[in-house]
C-alpha positions as CSV (number, residue, x, y, z in Angstrom):
1,M,128.1,73.3,154.3
2,N,131.8,72.2,154.1
3,L,130.4,68.1,155.3
4,L,128.4,68.9,152.0
5,N,130.6,69.3,149.7
6,T,133.3,66.9,151.0
7,L,130.5,64.3,150.9
8,V,130.5,64.4,147.0
9,D,133.5,64.7,146.6
10,K,134.5,61.1,147.8
11,G,130.9,60.0,146.3
12,L,132.3,60.4,142.8
13,R,135.9,59.1,143.7
14,R,134.4,56.0,145.0
15,E,135.5,56.3,149.5
16,S,133.7,56.0,152.5
17,P,132.6,58.9,154.5
18,T,133.5,58.6,157.7
19,R,130.7,57.2,160.2
20,E,130.7,60.8,161.4
21,E,130.4,62.4,158.5
22,A,126.5,59.7,158.1
23,L,125.3,60.6,161.4
24,A,126.0,64.3,160.4
25,V,123.8,63.7,156.9
26,L,120.7,62.6,159.7
27,A,120.6,64.9,161.6
28,T,120.3,68.2,159.4
29,S,117.8,70.3,160.0
30,D,114.5,70.5,158.0
31,D,116.1,74.1,156.3
32,D,118.9,72.2,154.2
33,L,117.5,69.6,153.2
34,L,117.5,70.4,149.4
35,D,120.7,71.1,149.6
36,V,121.5,67.7,151.2
37,V,119.0,66.3,149.0
38,A,120.8,68.4,145.3
39,A,124.8,67.4,147.1
40,A,123.8,63.3,147.2
41,G,122.2,63.8,143.3
42,K,125.0,65.0,142.3
43,V,126.8,61.7,142.8
44,R,124.1,60.0,141.9
45,R,123.7,61.1,138.8
46,H,127.1,60.3,138.1
47,W,127.0,57.2,138.8
48,F,123.9,56.0,136.7
49,G,122.8,59.4,135.5
50,R,118.8,60.4,135.4
51,R,118.0,56.3,134.4
52,V,115.6,55.1,137.2
53,K,115.7,50.7,137.6
54,L,112.2,49.4,136.8
55,N,112.1,46.3,139.7
56,Y,108.6,44.0,139.5
57,L,107.6,40.9,142.4
58,V,106.3,38.0,142.3
59,N,104.8,37.2,145.7
60,L,106.0,32.9,145.0
61,K,104.5,32.0,148.1
62,S,102.2,34.6,150.4
63,G,102.1,34.2,154.5
64,L,102.3,31.1,157.0
65,C,106.6,31.6,157.5
66,P,107.7,30.4,160.2
67,E,110.2,32.7,161.1
68,D,109.3,35.3,163.4
69,C,110.9,38.8,162.0
70,S,108.6,41.4,163.7
71,Y,108.7,43.5,161.0
72,C,107.2,41.2,158.2
73,S,103.2,39.8,158.6
74,Q,103.8,37.2,156.7
75,R,105.5,35.8,160.3
76,L,105.1,34.0,162.6
77,G,101.9,34.9,164.5
78,S,101.1,37.7,162.3
79,K,97.6,38.8,162.7
80,A,97.8,40.5,159.8
81,D,95.2,40.4,157.3
82,I,97.1,38.7,153.9
83,L,96.5,37.0,151.3
84,K,98.1,33.9,152.1
85,Y,98.8,30.4,148.9
86,T,101.3,28.8,149.0
87,W,103.1,27.7,145.8
88,L,103.0,29.4,142.6
89,K,102.6,27.5,139.3
90,P,106.1,28.8,136.9
91,D,102.8,29.2,133.8
92,Q,101.0,31.2,136.9
93,A,105.0,33.0,138.4
94,S,105.5,33.5,135.1
95,E,102.3,35.6,133.7
96,A,102.4,37.5,136.9
97,A,106.0,38.7,135.8
98,A,105.0,39.3,131.5
99,A,103.0,42.0,133.8
100,G,105.6,43.8,135.4
101,L,107.9,43.2,132.0
102,A,105.3,45.2,129.7
103,G,104.7,47.8,132.4
104,G,108.6,48.9,131.7
105,A,110.1,46.4,134.2
106,K,113.8,44.5,133.2
107,R,113.7,43.2,136.9
108,V,111.5,40.0,138.2
109,C,112.3,39.9,142.2
110,L,111.2,36.4,142.8
111,V,110.5,35.9,146.7
112,A,108.5,33.0,148.1
113,S,108.0,33.7,152.4
114,G,109.6,31.2,154.9
115,R,113.0,30.3,156.7
116,G,114.7,29.0,154.0
117,P,113.6,27.4,150.1
118,S,114.5,23.0,149.9
119,D,115.8,21.7,148.0
120,R,112.1,20.8,146.1
121,D,111.9,24.2,146.4
122,V,115.3,25.6,144.3
123,D,113.9,22.6,141.6
124,R,110.6,24.8,141.9
125,V,112.4,28.0,141.2
126,S,114.2,27.1,138.9
127,D,111.9,26.0,137.0
128,T,109.9,29.2,137.0
129,I,113.0,30.8,135.8
130,K,113.4,29.2,133.2
131,A,110.0,29.4,132.2
132,I,110.6,33.6,132.9
133,K,113.2,33.8,131.1
134,E,112.3,32.0,127.9
135,Q,109.6,34.2,127.8
136,N,111.4,37.0,128.2
137,E,114.8,37.8,126.5
138,G,116.8,39.8,128.4
139,V,115.1,40.1,131.5
140,E,116.7,39.8,134.9
141,V,115.2,37.5,137.7
142,C,116.6,37.7,140.8
143,A,115.4,35.2,143.9
144,C,114.3,36.0,147.4
145,L,114.2,32.7,149.1
146,G,115.7,32.5,152.2
147,L,118.5,31.4,153.7
148,L,120.2,29.6,151.3
149,S,122.1,25.9,152.1
150,D,124.7,24.6,150.9
151,G,124.6,24.5,147.2
152,Q,122.0,26.7,146.2
153,A,122.8,30.1,144.7
154,E,125.3,28.0,142.6
155,R,122.2,25.9,141.7
156,L,120.1,29.3,140.9
157,R,122.8,30.4,139.0
158,E,122.8,27.7,137.0
159,A,118.7,27.7,136.4
160,G,119.4,31.5,135.3
161,A,118.8,33.6,138.3
162,D,120.8,36.3,137.7
163,A,121.1,38.0,141.5
164,Y,119.7,36.9,144.9
165,N,118.6,39.5,147.3
166,H,118.7,39.1,151.2
167,N,118.7,42.5,153.2
168,L,120.5,43.0,156.7
169,N,118.1,44.9,158.1
170,T,119.3,47.0,160.7
171,S,122.2,46.3,162.7
172,E,124.0,43.5,164.5
173,A,123.7,44.9,168.0
174,T,120.1,45.4,167.0
175,Y,119.2,42.5,165.2
176,G,117.9,40.3,168.0
177,G,115.7,42.4,169.1
178,I,113.7,42.1,165.7
179,T,114.1,38.6,165.3
180,T,114.6,35.4,167.2
181,T,114.5,32.6,164.7
182,H,118.0,33.3,163.3
183,T,120.7,35.5,163.9
184,Y,122.9,38.3,162.2
185,A,125.5,36.4,160.8
186,D,122.9,33.4,159.1
187,R,121.8,36.3,157.0
188,V,125.9,37.7,156.1
189,D,126.6,34.0,155.2
190,T,123.3,33.8,152.6
191,V,124.5,37.1,151.3
192,H,128.3,35.3,151.5
193,K,127.0,32.6,149.0
194,A,125.3,34.4,146.3
195,H,129.1,36.7,145.7
196,A,130.6,33.1,145.8
197,A,128.2,31.2,143.8
198,G,128.0,34.3,141.4
199,L,125.1,35.9,142.0
200,S,124.6,39.2,142.0
201,A,124.9,40.1,145.9
202,C,121.8,41.9,146.6
203,S,121.1,43.6,150.1
204,G,119.0,46.4,151.8
205,L,118.2,47.6,155.3
206,I,115.4,48.7,157.1
207,A,114.4,52.0,158.8
208,G,111.5,53.1,160.7
209,M,111.4,49.9,164.1
210,G,112.8,52.8,165.8
211,E,116.1,52.5,165.1
212,S,118.5,55.0,166.7
213,D,120.9,57.1,164.0
214,E,123.6,55.3,165.5
215,D,122.2,51.9,164.4
216,L,121.5,52.7,160.6
217,V,125.3,54.2,159.9
218,D,126.2,50.8,161.0
219,V,123.9,48.3,159.3
220,V,124.7,51.3,156.4
221,F,128.4,50.8,156.8
222,S,127.9,47.3,156.8
223,L,126.6,46.5,154.0
224,R,128.9,49.0,152.2
225,E,131.8,46.7,153.1
226,L,129.4,42.9,151.8
227,D,129.2,44.5,148.6
228,P,125.9,44.6,146.8
229,D,124.9,45.8,144.1
230,S,121.7,46.2,144.1
231,V,120.9,47.9,148.3
232,P,117.3,47.9,148.8
233,V,116.2,51.3,151.6
234,N,112.4,50.0,153.0
235,F,110.8,52.5,155.3
236,L,108.8,50.5,157.6
237,I,104.7,49.7,156.9
238,P,103.3,49.4,160.2
239,F,100.9,46.6,159.6
240,E,98.0,45.9,162.3
241,G,98.9,43.0,163.6
242,T,102.0,42.3,163.8
243,P,104.3,44.0,166.8
244,L,105.7,46.6,164.8
245,A,101.6,48.3,164.4
246,K,102.6,50.9,166.3
247,E,106.1,52.3,165.0
248,W,105.0,55.3,163.4
249,N,109.1,57.0,163.3
250,L,109.5,58.3,159.7
251,T,109.3,62.1,158.5
252,P,109.9,62.2,154.0
253,Q,112.3,65.0,155.7
254,R,114.1,61.6,156.9
255,C,113.7,58.8,154.5
256,L,115.6,62.0,152.1
257,R,118.2,62.7,154.5
258,I,118.0,58.0,154.6
259,L,117.9,57.8,151.3
260,A,120.8,60.4,151.4
261,M,123.7,59.2,154.0
262,V,122.9,56.1,151.2
263,R,123.6,57.7,148.3
264,F,126.7,58.7,150.5
265,V,128.3,55.1,151.6
266,C,127.2,53.4,148.5
267,P,128.2,55.8,146.3
268,D,128.4,53.8,142.7
269,V,125.8,51.0,143.9
270,E,122.2,50.2,142.7
271,V,120.4,52.8,145.4
272,R,116.1,51.2,145.4
273,I,113.3,52.6,147.1
274,A,111.8,49.5,148.2
275,G,108.9,49.0,150.1
276,G,107.2,51.4,152.4
277,R,108.4,54.7,149.3
278,E,103.8,55.5,149.5
279,V,103.4,55.3,153.3
280,H,106.0,57.6,154.2
281,L,107.8,60.2,151.2
282,R,103.8,60.4,149.9
283,T,104.4,63.0,147.6
284,M,107.8,64.4,148.1
285,Q,108.2,60.5,146.2
286,P,110.0,62.7,142.9
287,L,112.9,63.9,145.0
288,A,114.1,60.3,145.8
289,L,115.0,59.5,142.8
290,H,117.2,62.2,143.0
291,L,118.7,60.2,145.5
292,A,118.1,56.9,144.6
293,N,118.3,55.2,140.8
294,S,115.6,52.4,140.9
295,I,112.3,51.7,142.2
296,F,110.1,48.4,142.3
297,L,106.9,49.1,140.6
298,G,103.5,48.7,141.5
299,D,102.3,46.4,144.0
300,Y,105.0,44.8,147.2
301,L,104.4,41.3,148.4
302,T,101.5,41.9,150.6
303,S,100.9,45.2,150.2
304,E,99.4,48.0,147.9
305,G,101.2,50.6,146.2
306,Q,101.6,53.0,144.2
307,A,99.6,52.3,140.8
308,G,101.9,51.2,137.4
309,K,101.1,54.6,135.9
310,A,101.5,56.4,138.1
311,D,105.2,55.3,138.9
312,L,105.4,55.9,135.2
313,E,103.9,59.4,135.3
314,M,105.8,60.6,138.5
315,I,108.5,59.3,137.0
316,A,108.3,61.8,133.7
317,D,107.4,64.5,135.3
318,A,110.4,64.6,137.5
319,G,112.4,64.1,134.4
320,F,114.4,61.4,134.6
321,E,114.0,58.0,132.4
322,V,112.9,54.3,132.6
323,E,116.7,52.4,132.6
324,S,115.6,50.4,128.6
325,A,116.6,46.2,128.7
326,D,119.4,47.2,126.9
327,Q,121.1,49.4,129.0
328,V,123.8,48.5,132.7
329,T,122.5,48.9,135.9
330,L,125.9,49.5,136.9
331,P,128.4,52.0,136.0
332,E,132.1,50.3,134.0
333,H,134.0,49.4,137.0
334,R,131.5,47.1,138.8
335,A,129.5,46.1,135.7
336,A,133.3,45.3,134.3
337,A,134.1,43.5,137.5
338,G,131.0,41.5,137.0
339,G,129.6,42.9,140.5
340,A,132.4,40.5,142.4
341,C,133.1,41.3,146.0
342,G,136.0,43.6,145.9
343,S,135.1,45.7,142.9
344,H,136.2,48.5,144.9
345,D,139.4,49.9,143.8
346,G,141.4,49.4,146.9
347,A,137.9,49.5,149.4
348,G,134.9,47.4,149.3
349,C,135.1,43.4,151.0
350,G,137.4,41.6,149.8
351,S,140.3,44.6,150.5
352,H,141.0,43.1,154.4
353,E,144.3,41.1,154.4
354,G,143.2,37.6,154.8
355,S,139.8,38.1,155.1
356,G,137.9,38.2,151.4
357,C,134.5,37.3,150.0
358,G,133.5,34.7,151.9
359,S,135.5,35.2,154.7
360,H,133.5,35.7,157.9
361,E,135.5,34.9,161.0
362,E,134.1,35.4,165.2
363,P,131.5,38.5,163.4
364,G,132.1,37.9,159.8
365,C,132.8,40.6,157.5
366,G,130.2,43.8,158.6
367,S,131.7,44.2,161.4
368,H,134.2,46.8,161.6
369,Q,135.6,47.2,165.3
370,G,136.4,50.5,166.0
371,G,133.9,52.0,163.7
372,G,136.3,50.7,160.7
373,V,134.9,51.1,157.6
374,C,136.6,49.4,154.4
375,G,138.2,52.1,152.4
376,S,137.1,54.7,154.8
377,A,139.3,57.9,154.4
378,E,141.0,58.8,157.8
379,A,140.6,62.5,157.5
380,P,138.6,64.4,160.4
381,A,134.6,64.8,158.7
382,A,134.2,68.5,157.7
383,E,131.9,70.0,160.2
384,A,130.7,67.0,161.3
385,P,129.1,67.2,164.7
386,A,129.1,65.1,167.6
387,P,128.1,61.9,166.5
388,E,125.4,62.0,170.6
389,S,123.6,64.7,168.8
390,A,122.1,62.3,166.1
391,P,118.6,61.9,166.9
392,V,117.2,58.7,168.0
393,A,114.5,57.9,165.8
394,A,111.3,59.1,167.1
395,P,107.2,60.2,166.4
396,A,108.0,63.4,164.7
397,A,105.6,67.0,165.4
398,G,102.5,66.4,163.9
399,N,103.7,62.7,162.1
400,E,100.5,61.7,162.6
401,P,100.4,58.0,162.1
402,R,99.0,56.8,158.0
403,T,97.6,53.5,158.8
404,D,95.5,54.6,156.4
405,L,97.6,54.3,153.5
406,V,98.5,50.5,154.7
407,A,96.5,48.7,152.2
408,V,96.7,45.1,151.7
409,R,97.6,43.8,148.2
410,R,94.4,42.1,146.8
411,R,95.1,42.0,143.4
412,G,98.4,40.2,141.2
413,A,100.0,36.8,142.7
414,G,97.4,34.6,144.3
415,T,94.8,36.0,142.8
416,D,92.3,36.0,140.0
417,L,92.5,39.4,139.9
418,A,94.7,41.1,137.1
419,P,97.8,42.7,138.7
420,N,98.4,46.4,139.6
421,A,102.2,47.6,136.9
């Protein structure tokens, strides 16, 4: 397919595909799926070799969130039977992190439910970061605490945080239908705050909430403009007791196409397979390693994941290797730039005249009137079908809900049982 050859050439040059090309990837048939995976795999191997970065989640505070995000089992009004507990003490969180690090993880992600941290919460998390860093030399720590107020990102950086995660989740056009207690612009602003404080920005999406292909492409192009160092791709886990409990829109094949599209749009960025891979990719998880270079090890925030030992066996059996603590994840040109916004030569957020990183007047960085993208080529798509031919996400024939694969986490952080790592 000429389309795939074009996308590989662009990926090796760090050049953005057009929106039509990205939509065409999502519209490819199952018959062409392995060709799509092979093409995106060339881009992945060029920038990241066969290394797989392992990350480990620690849920510092579970449930009881005042926000109404429809996808979340911790949301206001959720009836999901999840673990609920207040802040873990620094030694408890450090003990939980140690299990993941012993399993091969090089990054610990500290997550807390809520709209955003108070200054006292930042103090708590800062103490936890210091405890983890003191006991584990070379570990990376990413915080995910919700919307940040002025000065909080700087305080986390001073405490030793390496990164901050705040996902866009879905397109700006559809965001109001998913969450009403905060805005898409609020999320963009927090990513800017992390960038400005010198933290490595981590921001991604959730697929499978009933969005169209156009919505998926919109959010991924917006992420490219925000220029995070890592892009987690979550696949909706339809928890009973949440508004999206009946949204079973994903097949393994569609998940692979989504990951391939993300890789083509963000060729030199850490693409991480996050929540829901076990539920939706299932036995095709190893193929996804040809597209993403990062995964979470073991369990997630409120749901069980694949056993850590099985993750390691899957990586080895697929011919990949676990990235070691002394290996640099990002390609040299991004690492040398410190993961800073604008690290793409001639592309990326920061190349807009008069609207560099941190500037988001009106709709903000991440808006792209006319469908333009920072660094995108003007060349027409090669053999790309018209955008209207891209299907809207919908339950595929024979894609029955796999509620049996949705298991609430009952071990690890917040419990007396050993974690799954």
